[in-house]
C-alpha positions, 0 to 999 in steps of 0.5 A: 717351603721349597725345603719341605716339599723336597722332604715331604718327595723324600718320605713319600719314595721312601714309604712306596720303596718300602711298602713296594719291598713288602708286597708279594709279587716283588723279587727279594733279594737276601743277603747271603746267610754268612752276613745274616748271621755276622749281623745278627751275631753284632745286634745280638751281642748288643743286645745282651750286653745293655740288656741284663732282662735280654742276658736274664731269659737267653738261657732259658729261652727256645730260641732266639729270632735276632733282625739286624737293621729293620728299616720301616718308613713311610709317607701316608703307605709305608713299610718294613723290611728286614731280613733275620737268623733263627739261633737254637743252642746258639746255633744257625737253625734258619732264616727269616724275613719281617715285613709289613704294610701301614698306611695312616698318618705318618712320615720318616724313616728309622731303622731298628734291630729286633729279637724275637726269644722264643719260649715255647715249643708250641710256638717255635713249632709255629713258625714254621708250620703257617706261611708267613707267621704273624706276630700277634695273630698267630702267637702273643707277644710281650714286648720288653721295654726296659725303660720302666724299671720292671724285673723281668725273668724267665718266671714273671714273663708268659707270653711264649714270645718276647720282642726287643726293639733296640737301636734305633735311629732315624726320623721316624716315632715309634715301632709296632710289632703286632702285624709283622709276617715274619717268613723264613727264606733260604740266602745263598 
């Protein structure tokens, strides 16, 4: 019984910490630009090595926003946070964070990587026009499930943004991309 209580206490602490990190009043601690770039390189290379779909879409994407490590935790109340780089033509043109808070039946913690392929100029323009770009509200997103066995290419994708979630590890089931807020940051 003590082990069970300890597990819940740790999960509650992680959930409150993650939720606090997503609050608008919380000070953001960003990695340096070079740290974000290095991590984004590793994550994007891993995705392209493992996903024929991502490789096929890469050449037609207007830009790719790579979040190499998003941490999600919760116990009833949860949240997620990560930092990433926007690449256009292979060059970083901006840095962003992604955050969300959630309530409901959830317990545990996990980390994962996410890459958003912007397939249209309009979707890419919205990223910086709105303060706090929200996935699902500001643009439709197609989430690619590599295990589905579907042949996905730039000609079959109709949504302006294609999301890949990969490299999951941890003890929390499920990842959602809708409702996550993306905000521009200025790391040093």
